[in-house]
C-alpha positions in Angstrom: 58.4 -73.5 3.0 58.0 -70.0 1.8 55.5 -68.1 3.3 53.5 -65.3 0.7 52.3 -62.0 2.7 48.9 -60.8 1.1 48.9 -57.9 -0.6 45.8 -55.4 0.4 43.2 -54.6 -3.1 44.5 -51.7 -4.9 42.3 -49.1 -4.5 40.0 -48.1 -7.9 41.0 -46.2 -10.4 39.7 -42.8 -10.4 36.8 -41.6 -12.7 38.4 -40.0 -15.7 37.2 -36.4 -16.0 37.1 -34.2 -19.3 40.0 -33.0 -20.7 39.7 -29.6 -18.7 39.1 -31.0 -15.2 35.2 -29.3 -15.1 31.9 -30.9 -15.1 30.2 -31.8 -18.3 27.9 -28.5 -19.1 24.5 -29.1 -19.0 23.1 -29.7 -22.8 21.8 -27.1 -25.3 18.3 -27.4 -24.7 18.9 -26.9 -20.9 20.6 -24.0 -21.6 18.2 -22.5 -24.0 15.6 -22.8 -21.5 17.5 -21.2 -18.7 18.3 -18.4 -20.7 14.9 -17.7 -22.4 13.7 -17.6 -18.3 15.8 -15.6 -17.5 15.2 -13.0 -20.2 11.7 -13.2 -19.9 11.8 -12.7 -16.4 13.7 -9.4 -16.2 11.7 -7.8 -19.3 8.4 -8.2 -16.8 10.9 -6.7 -14.3 12.2 -4.1 -17.0 8.4 -3.4 -17.8 7.3 -2.9 -14.0 10.2 -0.9 -13.2 9.1 1.8 -16.3 5.4 1.1 -15.5 6.4 2.1 -11.4 8.7 4.5 -12.7 6.8 7.3 -15.1 4.5 9.0 -13.1 7.6 9.6 -10.9 9.3 11.0 -13.6 6.6 13.4 -14.8 6.3 14.3 -11.2 9.9 15.3 -10.9 10.1 17.2 -14.8 6.6 18.9 -14.5 8.0 20.2 -11.0 10.6 22.5 -12.6 8.1 24.3 -15.6 6.1 26.9 -15.1 2.1 27.2 -15.8 3.1 28.0 -19.5 5.8 25.3 -19.9 3.9 22.6 -18.8 1.3 22.8 -21.7 3.7 24.2 -24.3 6.5 21.0 -23.7 6.2 17.7 -24.1 5.5 15.5 -20.7 8.8 14.4 -20.6 10.8 17.3 -21.8 13.0 19.7 -20.0 11.2 23.2 -20.2 13.1 26.3 -18.5 14.4 25.7 -14.5 11.3 26.9 -12.2 11.8 24.7 -8.7 12.7 26.6 -7.1 10.2 29.8 -7.8 7.5 26.9 -7.9 8.3 25.6 -3.7 8.4 29.2 -3.0 5.1 30.4 -4.3 3.7 27.3 -3.3 4.6 27.8 0.5 3.3 31.7 0.0 -0.1 30.8 -1.2 -3.5 31.8 0.9 -0.6 32.7 4.0 1.3 29.9 3.6 -2.3 27.3 3.6 0.4 24.4 2.3 3.0 24.4 4.8 -0.1 24.0 7.4 -1.3 21.2 5.7 2.0 19.5 6.0 2.2 19.7 9.5 -1.0 18.7 10.1 -0.3 15.6 7.7 3.2 15.2 10.2 1.0 15.3 12.9 -1.6 12.8 12.5 0.9 10.8 11.0 3.2 10.5 13.8 1.5 10.4 16.6 -1.4 7.8 14.8 1.8 5.4 13.9 3.7 5.3 17.5 0.6 5.3 19.1 -0.9 2.6 17.2 2.4 1.2 17.2 2.7 0.7 20.4 -0.6 -0.9 21.2 0.0 -3.0 17.8 3.1 -4.5 19.4 1.8 -4.8 23.3 -1.8 -6.4 21.7 0.3 -9.2 19.8 2.6 -10.2 22.5 -0.5 -10.5 25.1 -1.8 -12.8 22.4 1.4 -14.5 21.9 2.8 -15.3 26.0 -0.2 -15.3 27.5 -3.5 -17.8 28.1 -6.6 -16.0 28.4 -10.1 -17.3 28.2 -11.8 -16.6 24.4 -8.1 -15.8 23.2 -7.9 -17.8 19.6 -12.1 -16.0 19.0 -10.7 -12.6 20.0 -7.8 -13.1 17.9 -10.2 -13.9 15.1 -12.1 -10.8 15.6 -8.9 -9.1 14.8 -8.3 -11.2 11.7 -11.7 -10.0 10.1 -10.6 -6.6 11.3 -7.7 -6.9 8.5 -10.0 -8.0 5.9 -12.8 -5.2 6.3 -12.0 -2.2 4.1 -11.2 0.9 6.0 -13.7 2.5 3.8 -16.5 0.4 5.3 -16.0 1.9 8.5 -15.7 5.4 8.1 -19.5 6.2 8.4 -19.9 4.7 11.3 -17.3 6.3 12.8 -18.0 9.5 11.7 -21.8 8.8 13.4 -20.0 8.1 16.7 -17.8 11.3 16.3 -20.6 13.2 15.6 -22.3 12.0 18.7 -19.4 12.6 20.5 -19.0 16.6 19.1 -15.2 15.3 17.8 -16.3 16.2 14.3 -13.8 18.8 12.5 -11.3 18.4 15.5 -8.3 16.4 15.0 -9.7 14.4 17.7 -11.7 13.0 14.6 -8.6 11.7 12.8 -6.1 10.7 15.0 -8.6 8.2 17.4 -10.0 5.8 14.6 -6.0 5.9 13.5 -4.7 3.9 16.5 -6.4 0.9 15.6 -4.2 -1.1 13.4 -5.8 -4.8 13.3 -2.6 -5.7 10.7 -0.2 -4.5 12.9 -2.0 -6.2 15.7 -1.4 -10.1 13.4 2.4 -9.1 12.7 3.1 -8.1 16.2 2.3 -11.2 17.3 4.0 -13.1 14.5 7.7 -11.6 15.4 6.8 -12.2 18.5 6.7 -15.8 18.7 9.8 -15.8 16.3 11.8 -13.4 18.1 11.1 -13.8 21.5 11.4 -17.1 23.3 10.3 -18.2 26.5 12.6 -18.7 28.6 14.2 -15.3 28.4 11.1 -14.1 29.7 11.1 -17.1 32.4 14.7 -15.6 33.4 13.7 -12.5 33.9 10.7 -13.2 35.7 12.8 -15.8 38.1 15.2 -12.2 38.5 12.4 -10.2 39.8 11.3 -7.9 36.7 8.0 -7.6 36.6 5.0 -8.2 33.6 5.7 -4.5 32.9 9.3 -4.9 33.2 9.2 -7.7 31.4 7.7 -6.0 28.3 9.3 -2.8 28.1 13.5 -4.2 29.0 12.7 -7.4 28.1 10.7 -8.1 25.4 10.5 -5.2 22.8 14.4 -4.7 22.7 14.0 -7.9 21.0 10.7 -6.7 18.8 12.8 -4.0 17.2 12.9 -5.1 13.8 8.9 -5.9 13.9 8.5 -2.3 15.8 10.0 -1.0 12.6 7.9 -3.2 10.3 4.5 -1.7 11.8 5.4 1.7 12.2 6.2 1.6 8.4 3.1 0.6 7.5 1.0 2.4 9.5 3.0 5.7 9.0 2.2 5.1 4.8 -1.4 4.2 6.2 -1.7 7.5 8.2 -0.4 9.8 5.6 -2.3 8.4 3.0 -5.0 8.6 4.7 -7.6 10.3 2.8 -11.3 8.8 3.0 -11.6 9.8 6.5 -10.0 13.4 6.7 -12.4 13.9 4.1 -15.7 12.3 6.2 -14.7 14.1 9.2 -13.0 17.8 8.6 -14.2 20.3 6.8 -12.3 23.3 7.9 -9.2 23.7 6.0 -7.0 24.8 8.4 -6.9 21.0 9.7 -6.8 19.3 6.4 -3.9 16.5 5.9 -1.9 17.6 2.5 -3.5 14.8 0.5 -7.2 16.2 1.1 -5.8 19.9 0.3 -4.0 19.1 -3.0 -7.6 16.9 -3.8 -9.6 20.3 -2.8 -6.7 22.5 -5.1 -7.2 19.9 -8.0 -10.8 20.0 -8.0 -10.7 24.1 -8.3 -7.7 24.1 -11.2 -10.4 25.0 -13.6 -12.0 27.8 -11.5 -8.5 29.0 -10.7 -5.8 28.1 -13.4 -3.0 29.4 -11.3 -3.4 26.4 -8.7 -1.9 23.6 -11.0 1.6 23.9 -10.8 1.0 24.3 -6.9 -0.7 20.8 -7.1 1.8 19.5 -9.3 5.1 20.4 -7.0 2.7 20.2 -3.6 2.2 16.5 -5.1 6.0 16.5 -5.6 6.8 17.7 -1.8 4.4 15.6 0.0 6.2 12.1 -1.4 9.3 13.7 0.4 8.2 12.6 3.9 7.9 9.0 2.9 10.9 9.0 1.1 13.1 10.6 3.9 11.0 8.1 6.6 12.0 4.6 4.6 15.7 6.1 4.0 16.1 6.8 7.9 14.3 3.3 9.2 15.6 0.8 6.7 18.6 0.3 8.1 17.2 -0.5 11.6 14.4 -2.4 10.0 16.9 -4.7 8.0 19.6 -4.8 10.9 18.8 -7.1 14.5 17.1 -10.0 12.5 18.0 -12.2 15.0 18.1 -10.4 17.8 15.5 -12.8 19.3 18.2 -15.4 19.8 18.4 -17.4 23.0 22.4 -16.2 24.0 
């Protein structure tokens, strides 16, 4: 008697594909909706870009014109090139008063931004890593400070500075700028994401104190957050107009934005100030651009610096 060997089941036949071997294309209605959505989004972005760049474009063009061309030519057309002569007139006017305003702004901004960022990072780190009585309630007070506009507290700050004899001094602008509730909030968020508790415990086991643990271990991990808070603080302090307006009377102590405002108030009595206000506004934008260009690589890099190795 012969025996038959059972043959295994044959694998299922492959599903036939289209003639080109590709997946079938989406239906025409879906392609039309996708194309319409992209066109609408790109159109909105183009409108926003034009709206954002038009004032800056006008400022760049107007800064190259003299007083006659500012009113005799189209706002977006070029006249005779007077940019260098305008810059020379700007820094020579009134014994170089604009240069003093620019230095004042750099002093107010850099000192306040560095110190307020250090304070914010330290406070955010403490709120995240330490447990103490009333911690969440105190942090709630910080969040309330984020919600309150800075202009609301300027009058109480002025009264306090007047009582202490600080009005019309550098301290009247510097000291209020050291408080940054939004920076404290951001610092706590960065500390939660970038500083693992295991790393801090390992540093303490190795004999590091709390201050050394913060400066040597946690602070390098918080570098992206530090730069982010610094840029926010730098921009806010550079644009701090109302605080300086309330606190300062001596024009030699003005920051550049307040000085340009005062010049602009007098253009009807002194028309020669109009080109100076324009070229001065252009120069006042340059430090912000330089700060962002120089710090953006530190801001964007090291986003995984807090990973546990």
